[in-house]
N, C-alpha and C positions, 0 to 999 in steps of 0.2 A: 658751304665750301665752294670756292670758285673752280670752274672746270679748267683743268690743265691742258696744255698742248699735247699732241700726240708725240710719241717717241720718234726720233730720227729713224727713218726706215733702214739705213745702213747699220745703225747700232742694233736695231731689232733683228736684222738678218744675221748679224754676228751672234747674237744671243740664241737665235733659233739653231744656228749651226753648232754652237757649243752644246745645246740641249740634245741635238741629234748625235753628236760625238759621245756625249755622256751615255745616251741610250745604247749605243754600240758597245762601249767599254763596260758598262755596268750590267746590261741585260743581254748582250750578245745579239741584239736585234735593233732595227731602226724604229721609226715612229709610224703610226697609222691610227685609224679610228674605226673603220667599218667593222673590224673583227670584234670589237667590244660590243657594239650595238647588236650584231648578229648573235653573239653568245647570250646577251640579255633576252633577245627575242625568242631564241630556242628555249631558254629557261622558262620564260613566260608561257610558251606553248606547251612545255612539259607539265606545268602546273594545271593548265586548262585541259589538255588532251594528252596524257602521258602515253597511252597505247599508240596513238597516231604518231607521236614524236619518235618513239623508239622503233616503230615499224618502218619509218621513212629512212632510207639509206643515207640521205644527205644530213638530216637533222640528228640521227643517232650518233654521228661522229662528234657532235658537240653536246652530248648528253650530260656533261658534268656541270658543276656549279659555275656560274659566270665569274665568281670570285677566284676561280682557280687559274685565271688567265691574267697576265700582267697588263694587257691592253685596257682592261676594265678600270684598273687603278690609274692608268695613264689618263683616260678620259675623265674620270672623277677629278683627278688633279688639275686637268685643263679647265674644268668647270669651276672649281674652287679658285684657281688662279685668275680666271677671267672675272669672277665676281669680286675678288679682292682688288684686282687692278682697276676695275670700274669704280669701286668704292673709294680707293685712294686718290683717283684722278677726278673725282666729283662727277662722274658720268653715270652713276647708278640711277637711271630713270627709265621708265617705259616709254618708248617712242618707236615709230616706224620710219625708217629711212626711205625716202621716195623722192621722185622728181615732181615738179609742179603740175605736170600734165596727166597724173594718174591718181586715182583715189586710193585711200588706205585699203579699202576692201579689195580692189583689183590688184594692188601691190602684194597683199597677203595671198591672194589666189595664185598669182604668178610665182610667188616664192614657194608655195606648197607644191605646185606642179613641177617646178624646177628641182626642188629638193627630192620629190618622189622619183623623178627620172634619174637623178644622181645616185640616190640610194639603191634603186633597182640595178643600175649600171655597175655600181661598185660590187654588188654581190655577183652579178654576171661575170665581171672581170676578175673576181676573187681578190678584190682589194680596192681601196679608195685612192683618189687622186693625190691626197697628201702623202700617203705611204708610198705610192708610185713615184711621185715627184721628188720627195725628200730622200727616202731610203734608196730607191732605185737610182736616182740621180747621183747620190753620194757614192754609190758603189760603181758608178759609171756604166750602168746597164744601158745598152743601146736602145732597147725597147722603151725604157723610161724616158729617155731623151726624145725619141721619135714621138712618143705619145704627148709629151708636154709641148713640143713644137706644134703638133696637130691641135691640141687644146687651145693654145693661144691663137693660132690661125683661125680656128672655128669661132672663137670668141670675138675676134676682130670682125669677121664676116657677119656674124649675127648682130653685132653692135649696131651696124648700119640700120637694121630693121627695127630695133627697139630704142633707138637714140631719142626719139621724140617723147618717150616716157620719162626721160631723165633731164632733158634740157628745156 
């Protein structure tokens, strides 16, 4: 199968907006992802060390099955949809996106470090950037807009220092 072109970003944005609107109408909540992973992590910790999990004030709030929260199903749906999209577009292959001046090993190390920082920050902030940007932005929450402007400013500032890894 020949690899297909990517979607028009404006069309994809409209699709994402309609998905967000559907989540508000059908579920009464917006989109997000970190809550699902946190619930899965607490469930796994409960399997390994149930006494510790129940005694911990933070973890005990999430002591139910991860399948009792709709965000878990949202994330499962995103994974299935991503897989199907990749398969239908002929992009279902294992590869590492990187610039010419970085090895695959270093790219994966940097991705792991960045992902770990984002994951820790999402729990510290009690939510992920996708939930904050999409859901908060759609509800016109001032904090969400201020945060996203700060994220883009920070990304542009950091890009100067890592640009040689990509060009």
